[in-house]
C-alpha positions in Angstrom: 4.8 8.8 32.7 5.0 12.6 32.5 6.0 13.0 36.1 8.8 10.5 35.6 10.0 12.5 32.6 9.8 15.7 34.5 12.0 14.3 37.1 14.5 13.2 34.4 14.4 16.6 33.0 15.3 18.2 36.3 18.0 15.6 36.8 19.5 16.5 33.5 20.0 20.0 34.6 21.9 18.8 37.6 23.9 16.2 35.8 24.9 18.4 32.9 27.8 20.0 34.7 29.0 16.8 36.4 28.6 14.2 33.6 30.4 14.1 30.3 28.1 15.6 27.6 28.3 12.5 25.3 27.1 10.1 28.1 24.3 12.4 29.1 23.1 13.0 25.6 23.3 9.3 24.5 21.3 8.2 27.5 18.7 10.9 26.9 18.3 10.1 23.2 18.0 6.4 24.0 15.3 7.1 26.5 13.5 9.4 24.1 13.6 6.8 21.3 12.2 4.2 23.7 9.3 6.6 24.6 8.6 7.1 20.9 8.5 3.4 20.2 5.9 3.2 23.1 3.9 6.0 21.3 4.6 8.3 24.2 5.6 11.3 22.0 4.6 14.1 24.4 6.8 12.5 27.1 9.7 12.1 24.7 9.3 15.8 23.6 9.4 17.0 27.2 12.5 15.0 27.9 14.3 16.3 24.9 13.3 19.9 25.4 14.7 19.6 28.9 17.9 18.1 27.5 18.2 20.9 25.0 17.8 23.4 27.8 20.5 21.7 29.8 22.9 20.8 27.1 22.2 23.3 24.3 21.5 22.6 20.6 22.9 19.3 19.4 22.4 17.9 15.8 21.3 14.5 17.0 19.0 15.9 19.7 17.5 18.4 17.4 16.9 15.8 14.7 15.1 13.5 17.0 13.1 16.3 18.6 12.2 17.7 15.2 11.0 14.2 14.2 8.8 14.1 17.3 7.4 17.5 16.5 6.4 16.2 13.0 4.8 13.1 14.7 2.5 15.3 16.8 1.9 18.0 14.2 3.9 20.8 15.8 5.1 22.1 12.4 6.3 25.5 13.4 8.6 24.1 16.0 9.8 21.4 13.5 10.5 24.1 10.9 12.6 26.1 13.3 14.8 23.1 14.0 15.0 22.2 10.3 16.2 25.7 9.5 18.8 25.5 12.2 20.1 22.2 10.8 20.1 23.3 7.2 23.9 24.1 7.3 25.0 21.1 9.3 28.2 19.3 8.4 26.3 16.2 7.1 27.6 13.6 9.6 24.7 13.2 12.1 22.3 10.5 11.0 19.3 11.6 13.1 19.6 15.2 12.0 19.9 14.3 8.3 17.0 12.0 8.5 14.8 14.6 10.1 15.7 17.2 7.4 14.7 14.7 4.7 11.4 14.0 6.3 10.7 17.7 6.8 11.6 18.5 3.2 9.3 15.7 1.9 6.3 16.1 4.3 6.2 19.8 4.8 8.1 21.5 2.1 6.8 19.1 -0.6 10.3 18.9 -2.1 11.0 15.2 -2.8 14.3 15.9 -4.7 15.7 17.8 -1.7 14.4 15.1 0.6 16.2 12.5 -1.4 19.5 14.4 -1.0 19.1 14.4 2.7 18.2 10.7 2.8 21.3 9.8 0.7 23.5 11.8 3.1 21.9 10.0 6.0 22.5 6.6 4.4 26.2 7.5 4.3 26.3 8.6 8.0 25.5 5.3 9.6 26.7 1.7 8.9 23.1 0.2 8.9 20.9 3.2 7.9 17.5 1.3 8.0 15.2 4.4 8.3 17.1 6.3 5.6 16.8 3.5 3.1 13.2 2.8 4.0 12.4 6.5 3.3 14.1 6.2 0.0 12.1 3.1 -0.9 8.9 4.9 -0.1 9.9 8.0 -2.1 10.9 6.0 -5.1 7.6 4.0 -5.0 5.7 7.3 -4.9 7.5 8.2 -8.1 6.9 4.7 -9.6 10.7 4.3 -9.9 10.6 0.6 -9.1 14.1 -0.3 -10.0 15.6 2.3 -7.7 13.2 1.3 -4.9 14.2 -2.4 -5.3 17.9 -1.6 -5.1 17.4 0.2 -1.8 15.3 -2.7 -0.4 18.0 -5.1 -1.5 20.6 -3.0 0.5 18.4 -3.4 3.6 18.5 -7.2 3.2 22.3 -7.1 3.8 21.8 -6.2 7.4 18.1 -6.8 8.1 17.0 -9.7 5.8 13.4 -9.9 7.1 12.6 -6.1 6.7 14.4 -6.1 3.3 12.4 -9.0 2.0 9.1 -7.4 3.1 10.1 -4.1 1.4 11.2 -6.0 -1.8 7.8 -7.7 -1.9 6.1 -4.3 -1.6 8.1 -3.0 -4.5 7.4 -5.9 -6.7 3.7 -5.8 -5.9 3.5 -2.1 -6.7 5.2 -2.6 -10.0 2.9 -5.6 -10.8 -0.2 -3.5 -9.9 1.0 -0.7 -12.2 1.7 -3.2 -15.0 -1.8 -4.7 -14.6 -3.3 -1.3 -14.9 -1.4 -0.7 -18.2 -3.4 -3.3 -20.0 -3.2 -6.8 -21.4 0.1 -6.4 -23.1 1.7 -5.8 -19.7 0.1 -8.8 -18.0 3.3 -10.9 -18.5 5.3 -8.3 -16.5 2.6 -8.2 -13.8 2.7 -12.0 -13.5 6.5 -11.9 -13.3 6.6 -9.3 -10.5 3.8 -11.0 -8.5 5.8 -14.2 -8.6 8.9 -12.3 -7.4 6.9 -10.8 -4.6 5.6 -14.2 -3.6 9.2 -15.5 -3.4 9.9 -12.8 -0.8 6.7 -13.5 1.1 5.7 -17.1 0.4 2.9 -17.1 3.0 1.1 -14.0 1.7 -2.3 -14.9 0.6 -2.9 -11.3 -0.5 -0.2 -11.7 -3.1 -1.5 -15.1 -4.1 -4.9 -13.5 -4.8 -3.4 -10.8 -7.0 -1.4 -13.3 -8.9 -4.3 -15.6 -9.4 -6.4 -12.8 -10.7 -4.0 -11.7 -13.4 -3.2 -15.3 -14.3 -6.9 -15.7 -15.1 -7.0 -12.5 -17.0 -4.1 -13.8 -19.1 -5.7 -17.2 -19.4 -2.8 -19.0 -17.7 -5.2 -21.6 -16.3 -2.8 -24.5 -15.5 -0.6 -22.3 -13.4 -3.7 -20.8 -11.7 -4.9 -24.3 -10.8 -1.6 -25.3 -9.4 -1.3 -22.1 -7.4 -4.8 -22.4 -6.1 -4.4 -26.0 -5.0 -1.2 -25.2 -3.1 -2.1 -21.9 -1.5 -5.5 -22.8 -0.2 -4.9 -26.4 0.7 -5.7 -25.9 4.4 -9.2 -27.1 5.4 -10.2 -23.7 6.8 -9.4 -22.2 3.4 -11.6 -24.6 1.5 -14.3 -22.0 0.8 -11.8 -19.7 -0.9 -10.2 -22.5 -2.8 -13.6 -23.4 -4.3 -14.2 -19.7 -5.2 -11.0 -19.6 -7.2 -11.7 -23.0 -8.7 -15.0 -21.6 -9.9 -13.2 -18.6 -11.5 -10.8 -21.0 -13.2 -13.7 -23.1 -14.6 -15.5 -19.9 -15.6 -12.4 -18.8 -17.5 -12.3 -22.2 -19.2 -16.0 -21.8 -20.2 -16.9 -24.8 -18.0 -20.0 -23.0 -16.7 -21.6 -25.9 -14.9 -18.4 -26.7 -13.0 -18.0 -23.0 -12.1 -21.5 -22.8 -10.8 -21.1 -25.9 -8.6 -17.8 -24.6 -7.2 -19.4 -21.1 -6.5 -22.4 -22.7 -4.8 -20.2 -24.9 -2.6 -18.0 -21.9 -1.8 -21.0 -19.9 -0.8 -22.2 -22.7 1.5 -18.9 -22.5 3.4 -18.5 -18.7 3.4 -21.9 -17.1 3.0 -20.5 -13.7 4.1 -18.4 -13.4 0.9 -20.6 -11.4 -1.4 -18.3 -11.7 -4.3 -19.3 -15.4 -4.7 -22.9 -14.3 -4.9 -22.1 -11.8 -7.7 -20.3 -14.4 -9.8 -23.4 -16.6 -9.4 -25.6 -13.7 -10.4 -23.5 -13.1 -13.5 -23.7 -16.8 -14.5 -27.5 -16.7 -14.0 -27.7 -13.7 -16.4 -25.7 -15.6 -19.0 -28.4 -18.3 -18.8 -31.2 -15.7 -19.1 -32.3 -16.4 -15.5 -33.0 -12.8 -14.5 -35.0 -13.6 -11.4 -32.2 -15.8 -10.1 -29.6 -13.2 -11.0 -31.6 -10.6 -8.9 -31.7 -13.0 -6.0 -28.0 -13.5 -6.0 -27.4 -9.8 -6.6 -29.5 -9.0 -3.5 -27.5 -11.4 -1.4 -24.2 -10.1 -2.7 -25.2 -6.4 -2.3 -25.8 -7.0 1.5 -22.4 -8.6 2.1 -20.0 -7.1 -0.4 -19.4 -4.0 1.7 -17.0 -1.3 0.3 -15.0 -3.6 -1.9 -14.0 -1.9 -5.2 -14.0 -5.2 -7.0 -17.3 -6.3 -5.5 -18.9 -3.0 -6.5 -17.6 -3.4 -10.1 -19.1 -6.9 -10.2 -22.4 -5.4 -8.9 -22.3 -2.9 -11.7 -21.8 -5.6 -14.3 -24.9 -7.4 -13.0 -26.9 -4.2 -12.9 -25.9 -3.5 -16.5 -26.9 -7.0 -17.5 -30.3 -6.4 -16.0 -30.6 -3.1 -17.8 -30.2 -1.0 -14.7 -27.6 1.5 -15.8 -28.3 4.1 -13.2 -27.6 1.5 -10.4 -24.6 0.3 -12.3 -23.2 3.8 -12.6 -23.8 4.4 -8.9 -21.8 1.3 -8.1 -18.9 2.3 -10.3 -18.8 5.8 -8.8 -18.6 4.2 -5.4 -15.8 1.9 -6.5 -13.8 4.9 -7.9 -14.3 6.8 -4.7 -12.4 3.9 -3.0 -9.8 3.3 -5.8 -9.6 6.3 -8.1 -6.7 4.9 -10.1 -8.3 1.7 -11.3 -8.2 1.7 -15.1 -10.7 -1.1 -15.4 -13.3 0.7 -13.4 -13.0 3.8 -15.5 -13.4 1.7 -18.6 -16.6 0.1 -17.2 -17.9 3.5 -16.3 -17.2 4.9 -19.8 -19.1 2.0 -21.3 -22.0 2.4 -19.0 -22.3 6.1 -19.8 -22.2 5.4 -23.5 -25.0 2.8 -23.1 -27.0 5.5 -21.4 -26.6 7.8 -24.3 -24.4 10.2 -22.3 -21.8 10.4 -25.0 -19.8 13.4 -23.9 -19.4 12.0 -20.3 -18.6 8.6 -21.7 -15.9 10.0 -24.0 -14.4 11.9 -21.0 -14.4 8.7 -18.9 -12.7 6.8 -21.7 -10.0 9.4 -21.8 -9.5 9.0 -18.1 -9.1 5.2 -18.7 -6.5 5.8 -21.4 -4.6 8.4 -19.4 -4.2 5.9 -16.5 -2.9 3.2 -18.9 -0.5 5.7 -20.5 0.7 6.9 -17.2 1.6 3.4 -16.1 3.6 2.4 -19.2 6.7 4.7 -19.1 7.8 3.5 -15.7 7.3 -0.2 -16.1 10.6 -1.0 -17.8 12.5 1.1 -15.3 14.8 -1.2 -13.3 
């Protein structure tokens, strides 16, 4: 590939005088974009550097070249191009987009980045990348309404991408609402439903919605969703798992245990099922059985934050607070912002008599909840 690009680079020098600049530049940029899509960034950079040598600095060329420099971590070269484009006239889409990315990624200035992205969105009829960048930036700020509006704009010319982005926005807002506590569960449920409308086949969203429906004790809707989403024969094991959770929420422990056992027989690699069985055994005072299921679950749960929290709950039930704390610390290393895990950690520390640390952990739990609340009504 590099030898072909080198030949193109030499050809550009020869063609520059004989070919109208616009034609030569457009063809070069198209080739470079193709190379980038193929993850051939070094080849694309060589091509554009040759074009720049032949044709001189051009906003579109410099914007794409700067983006490629960012892709490969050549920050000093990217910075030089960004500085050269700082006073551009604001009409070249690729140059504006690069300036936004540089401001966001390297200067750490999201407000300036947003200004560039907004200019870029005005410079092109269907500014997909500029709008995608705005969606990501607003999500990072938990400005869900603004993120949703940008995603909706994308649906006007790229419905599939727009729907995927809208689903991401709704899921992010629902996740934040769930973190904020029980009073925000209705908002979480609403946004997960909206996300599922955009991506009806997403089992990941179904699982999130089922989980919060159970927390909110919306058992009828959970049953209906479980039956519909996991109706396929190959998903029978997961359907039984959620049926077990629904029965457990309804305090039908025998039915829950039967569903969990059948689910385990169909998917023995799913450690979470074992941990639910361990928890039920503890509630019946069957500590030996609980330890057996805990052992099976521990070997298969992997690095799942939820699985680790369940392990901690069982360890706590067995009076093994040090093991519980270790599980919770591992869970937080994987998902630092989970309010529920901080709460469980605080309670464990308090049980251990470590009051100062427990109080600090409880403050972290409250801080995460408080941080989620102000942005939830936005948009």
